[in-house]
Wavefront OBJ file of the C-alpha trace (Angstrom):
o trace
v -20.432 8.380 -22.549
v -20.133 4.779 -23.651
v -19.982 1.838 -21.239
v -17.440 -0.355 -23.008
v -18.063 -3.492 -20.978
v -21.251 -5.014 -19.607
v -23.156 -8.261 -19.847
v -26.667 -9.679 -20.323
v -27.855 -13.156 -19.547
v -30.830 -15.318 -18.834
v -29.443 -17.144 -15.854
v -28.914 -20.892 -16.021
v -26.951 -22.844 -13.421
v -25.398 -24.986 -16.167
v -24.574 -22.229 -18.649
v -23.329 -19.841 -15.929
v -21.562 -22.341 -13.662
v -18.923 -19.694 -12.882
v -21.600 -17.903 -10.770
v -20.993 -19.852 -7.584
v -22.817 -19.835 -4.218
v -20.964 -16.702 -3.068
v -22.420 -14.713 -5.964
v -26.116 -14.968 -5.115
v -26.871 -11.449 -6.391
v -26.004 -12.599 -9.910
v -28.237 -15.672 -9.938
v -31.044 -14.157 -11.942
v -31.705 -12.740 -15.382
v -30.066 -9.440 -16.385
v -31.667 -7.937 -19.464
v -31.733 -4.651 -21.388
v -34.844 -3.508 -19.556
v -32.886 -3.777 -16.300
v -29.936 -1.744 -17.549
v -31.666 0.948 -19.593
v -32.919 3.071 -16.686
v -29.568 2.766 -14.940
v -27.708 4.061 -18.027
v -30.228 6.872 -18.372
v -29.711 7.914 -14.750
v -25.947 8.071 -15.301
v -26.249 9.817 -18.697
v -24.627 6.894 -20.476
v -25.646 6.964 -24.172
v -24.644 3.432 -25.164
v -22.788 0.313 -24.258
v -20.914 -2.721 -25.607
v -22.397 -6.054 -24.626
v -19.716 -8.664 -23.949
v -20.144 -12.444 -23.923
v -20.585 -14.246 -20.605
v -21.121 -17.774 -21.952
v -19.009 -19.581 -24.471
v -21.621 -20.485 -27.082
v -22.668 -19.405 -30.509
v -26.267 -19.244 -29.256
v -25.403 -16.504 -26.822
v -23.576 -14.528 -29.516
v -26.685 -14.718 -31.749
v -28.870 -13.671 -28.815
v -26.684 -10.685 -27.958
v -26.808 -9.532 -31.614
v -30.627 -9.850 -31.498
v -30.676 -7.669 -28.326
v -28.461 -5.117 -30.001
v -30.759 -4.919 -33.047
v -33.791 -4.468 -30.779
v -32.110 -1.891 -28.540
v -29.960 0.554 -30.590
v -28.207 1.850 -27.436
v -26.454 -1.522 -27.329
v -23.954 -0.112 -29.825
v -22.046 -3.321 -30.395
v -21.393 -6.890 -29.306
v -18.193 -8.741 -28.332
v -19.309 -12.296 -28.835
v -17.747 -15.764 -28.694
v -16.725 -18.135 -31.464
v -14.709 -21.341 -31.366
v -11.266 -20.001 -32.346
v -9.789 -23.441 -32.870
v -12.684 -24.837 -34.983
v -11.773 -26.025 -38.508
v -14.927 -24.129 -39.589
v -13.845 -20.842 -38.057
v -13.765 -18.861 -41.313
v -17.293 -19.910 -42.202
v -18.526 -18.965 -38.734
v -16.835 -15.602 -38.887
v -18.186 -14.913 -42.376
v -21.683 -15.622 -41.084
v -21.372 -13.440 -37.984
v -19.307 -10.630 -39.511
v -22.159 -9.962 -41.977
v -23.891 -8.410 -38.942
v -22.387 -4.943 -38.464
v -23.233 -5.033 -34.730
v -20.577 -7.687 -34.066
v -17.490 -5.708 -33.092
v -15.254 -8.283 -31.496
v -14.664 -11.758 -30.085
v -13.680 -12.923 -26.627
v -12.717 -16.246 -25.010
v -12.630 -16.665 -21.235
v -8.909 -17.301 -21.274
v -8.606 -16.416 -17.574
v -10.133 -19.785 -16.717
v -7.872 -21.851 -18.971
v -5.575 -24.070 -16.854
v -2.686 -23.526 -19.285
v -1.152 -20.071 -18.475
v 0.179 -19.964 -22.044
v -3.140 -20.824 -23.689
v -3.153 -17.587 -25.698
v 0.106 -18.495 -27.469
v -0.912 -22.021 -28.428
v -0.419 -22.319 -32.170
v -4.015 -23.173 -32.917
v -5.306 -20.306 -30.754
v -2.937 -17.715 -32.320
v -3.963 -18.991 -35.751
v -7.640 -18.523 -34.884
v -7.223 -15.028 -33.416
v -5.210 -14.035 -36.465
v -8.281 -14.649 -38.639
v -10.205 -11.886 -36.841
v -8.199 -9.150 -38.564
v -9.625 -10.166 -41.887
v -13.114 -9.400 -40.632
v -12.153 -6.186 -38.737
v -13.014 -7.785 -35.415
v -11.346 -6.831 -32.150
v -10.078 -9.532 -29.758
v -10.849 -8.849 -26.078
v -8.093 -10.264 -23.874
v -9.474 -11.612 -20.587
v -6.545 -12.800 -18.396
v -5.259 -12.803 -14.859
v -1.835 -11.346 -13.984
v -0.055 -14.695 -14.336
v -1.211 -14.857 -17.954
v -0.099 -11.375 -18.992
v 3.208 -12.574 -20.393
v 1.387 -14.774 -22.820
v -0.904 -11.905 -23.743
v 2.121 -9.752 -24.547
v 3.485 -12.484 -26.835
v 0.135 -12.821 -28.568
v -0.324 -9.102 -29.220
v 3.269 -8.719 -30.406
v 2.964 -11.684 -32.764
v -0.193 -10.273 -34.405
v 0.480 -6.584 -35.176
v -2.370 -6.479 -37.708
v -4.924 -7.424 -35.059
v -6.657 -5.008 -32.695
v -6.638 -6.048 -29.000
v -8.430 -4.702 -25.920
v -7.260 -5.804 -22.467
v -10.264 -6.315 -20.210
v -10.267 -5.165 -16.562
v -6.644 -3.909 -16.582
v -5.568 -7.536 -16.673
v -7.294 -8.112 -13.258
v -4.522 -6.835 -10.978
v -4.546 -7.959 -7.334
v -5.838 -4.652 -5.990
v -7.141 -6.072 -2.714
v -3.629 -7.419 -1.896
v -2.033 -4.167 -3.129
v 0.290 -6.339 -5.286
v 1.734 -4.273 -8.088
v 4.457 -6.511 -9.450
v 4.862 -8.180 -11.831
v 1.496 -6.830 -13.117
v 2.784 -3.255 -13.417
v 5.899 -4.163 -15.388
v 4.024 -6.452 -17.743
v 1.190 -3.923 -18.265
v 3.820 -1.394 -19.291
v 5.289 -3.926 -21.784
v 1.817 -4.562 -23.235
v 1.164 -0.837 -23.576
v 4.278 -0.465 -25.762
v 2.286 -2.279 -28.458
v 0.233 0.264 -30.403
v -2.414 -2.355 -31.375
v -3.567 -2.694 -27.777
v -6.061 -0.627 -25.774
v -7.278 -1.196 -22.236
v -10.567 -1.119 -20.283
v -10.812 0.643 -16.920
v -13.355 -1.941 -15.737
v -13.724 -4.605 -13.137
v -11.838 -2.522 -10.548
v -14.338 -2.606 -7.656
v -14.484 -6.409 -7.641
v -10.680 -6.761 -7.806
v -10.514 -4.302 -4.858
v -12.242 -6.863 -2.685
v -15.253 -4.707 -2.051
v -18.535 -6.365 -1.183
v -22.022 -4.987 -1.814
v -23.220 -7.455 0.801
v -21.357 -5.516 3.488
v -23.651 -2.720 4.622
v -20.679 -0.753 5.845
v -18.921 -1.076 2.392
v -15.576 -1.823 4.034
v -13.323 -2.467 1.026
v -10.332 -4.754 0.981
v -8.525 -1.843 -0.673
v -9.241 1.829 -0.301
v -10.342 4.089 -3.117
v -6.836 5.567 -3.095
v -5.465 2.066 -3.627
v -7.726 1.566 -6.615
v -6.712 4.868 -8.042
v -3.041 3.934 -7.713
v -3.660 1.081 -10.157
v -5.642 3.353 -12.476
v -2.774 5.815 -12.467
v -0.400 3.131 -13.702
v -2.788 2.454 -16.621
v -2.897 6.208 -17.420
v 0.868 6.312 -17.444
v 1.237 3.214 -19.622
v -1.553 3.660 -22.171
v -2.540 7.290 -22.091
v -6.176 8.424 -22.289
v -6.497 7.748 -26.088
v -6.098 4.005 -25.455
v -8.226 3.757 -22.290
v -11.975 3.245 -22.071
v -14.433 3.088 -19.150
v -16.467 0.005 -18.504
v -18.821 -1.009 -15.676
v -18.667 -4.820 -15.918
v -22.374 -4.720 -14.955
v -23.917 -6.814 -13.489
v -20.739 -8.496 -12.145
v -19.869 -5.189 -10.490
v -22.917 -5.639 -8.226
v -20.883 -8.101 -6.205
v -18.949 -5.082 -5.021
v -20.849 -1.881 -5.693
v -23.836 -0.415 -7.534
v -23.468 0.928 -11.064
v -23.059 4.585 -10.088
v -20.321 3.816 -7.546
v -18.523 1.642 -10.016
v -18.431 4.278 -12.719
v -17.610 7.075 -10.268
v -14.435 5.287 -9.217
v -13.033 6.114 -12.626
v -14.863 9.408 -13.176
v -13.449 10.781 -9.940
v -9.893 9.997 -11.000
v -10.122 11.615 -14.453
v -11.913 14.767 -13.278
v -8.724 16.849 -13.487
v -7.798 15.700 -17.003
v -8.384 17.904 -19.999
v -11.788 17.798 -21.677
v -10.361 15.922 -24.666
v -8.683 13.327 -22.427
v -11.906 12.776 -20.466
v -13.911 12.476 -23.640
v -11.544 9.773 -24.931
v -11.808 7.655 -21.771
v -15.586 8.161 -21.357
v -16.471 7.226 -24.914
v -14.056 8.272 -27.668
v -11.692 5.403 -27.382
v -14.466 2.766 -27.308
v -16.146 4.420 -30.323
v -12.933 4.401 -32.333
v -11.595 0.933 -31.327
v -14.925 -0.904 -31.671
v -16.089 1.192 -34.629
v -19.373 2.088 -32.901
l 1 2 3 4 5 6 7 8 9 10 11 12 13 14 15 16 17 18 19 20 21 22 23 24 25 26 27 28 29 30 31 32 33 34 35 36 37 38 39 40 41 42 43 44 45 46 47 48 49 50 51 52 53 54 55 56 57 58 59 60 61 62 63 64 65 66 67 68 69 70 71 72 73 74 75 76 77 78 79 80 81 82 83 84 85 86 87 88 89 90 91 92 93 94 95 96 97 98 99 100 101 102 103 104 105 106 107 108 109 110 111 112 113 114 115 116 117 118 119 120 121 122 123 124 125 126 127 128 129 130 131 132 133 134 135 136 137 138 139 140 141 142 143 144 145 146 147 148 149 150 151 152 153 154 155 156 157 158 159 160 161 162 163 164 165 166 167 168 169 170 171 172 173 174 175 176 177 178 179 180 181 182 183 184 185 186 187 188 189 190 191 192 193 194 195 196 197 198 199 200 201 202 203 204 205 206 207 208 209 210 211 212 213 214 215 216 217 218 219 220 221 222 223 224 225 226 227 228 229 230 231 232 233 234 235 236 237 238 239 240 241 242 243 244 245 246 247 248 249 250 251 252 253 254 255 256 257 258 259 260 261 262 263 264 265 266 267 268 269 270 271 272 273 274 275 276 277 278 279 280 281 282
């Protein structure tokens, strides 16, 4: 099993300003020594570390962690996609085989069409030359731009993070469902079954674990992803430690594992590790 989406950080209020007062559980360091025993307990063999801060320094640090801990199979880092020095930066980073992809926190961009800005598209297009995946982090109102981007760059490989962050707690399927299906028509796009417990409105602070949406509601959204992408383009991810806002690691992973239990062995193997291994070249 490969966890295709998790994070490490040394907490800084300035660097991690997105961790607000409601997210107290995240206001500390989260390092490989914290995650290693959790992965071992869940029989997870490796993971992909994804950027949480938009800095080259963090990308370098994540690559150092991956070199020191071989079970961190790869890194999705950050680079300035609109920098005039982008090619030089990519040449420098791509020399490290542990860099597998790049992500920008597009979900926080005020322009819903940020991903189809000419300079952004031009920057993302350069990733194909270096065999780097682009992780698409958007909210539902930005999915239409993501579709345009992925359609415009058929030579690039894309991975949609967190199912496009559907409004699970509100049980709002449209237009997310229709646009996810459009995105899935593009063969260069895969999708992560990650971030679901937080979008469900669950809270680990609630001792009764009363979710905003039921487990059945969450599975209804997962089923739409199965139908759209198929298991060979889906991968499991925990979004640890962000998932701790809603549930512990085991619960987070079991939300997906429970739903795929009746699939064939090959289909389960793809979702639990095969897809991530292939797409990220782990």
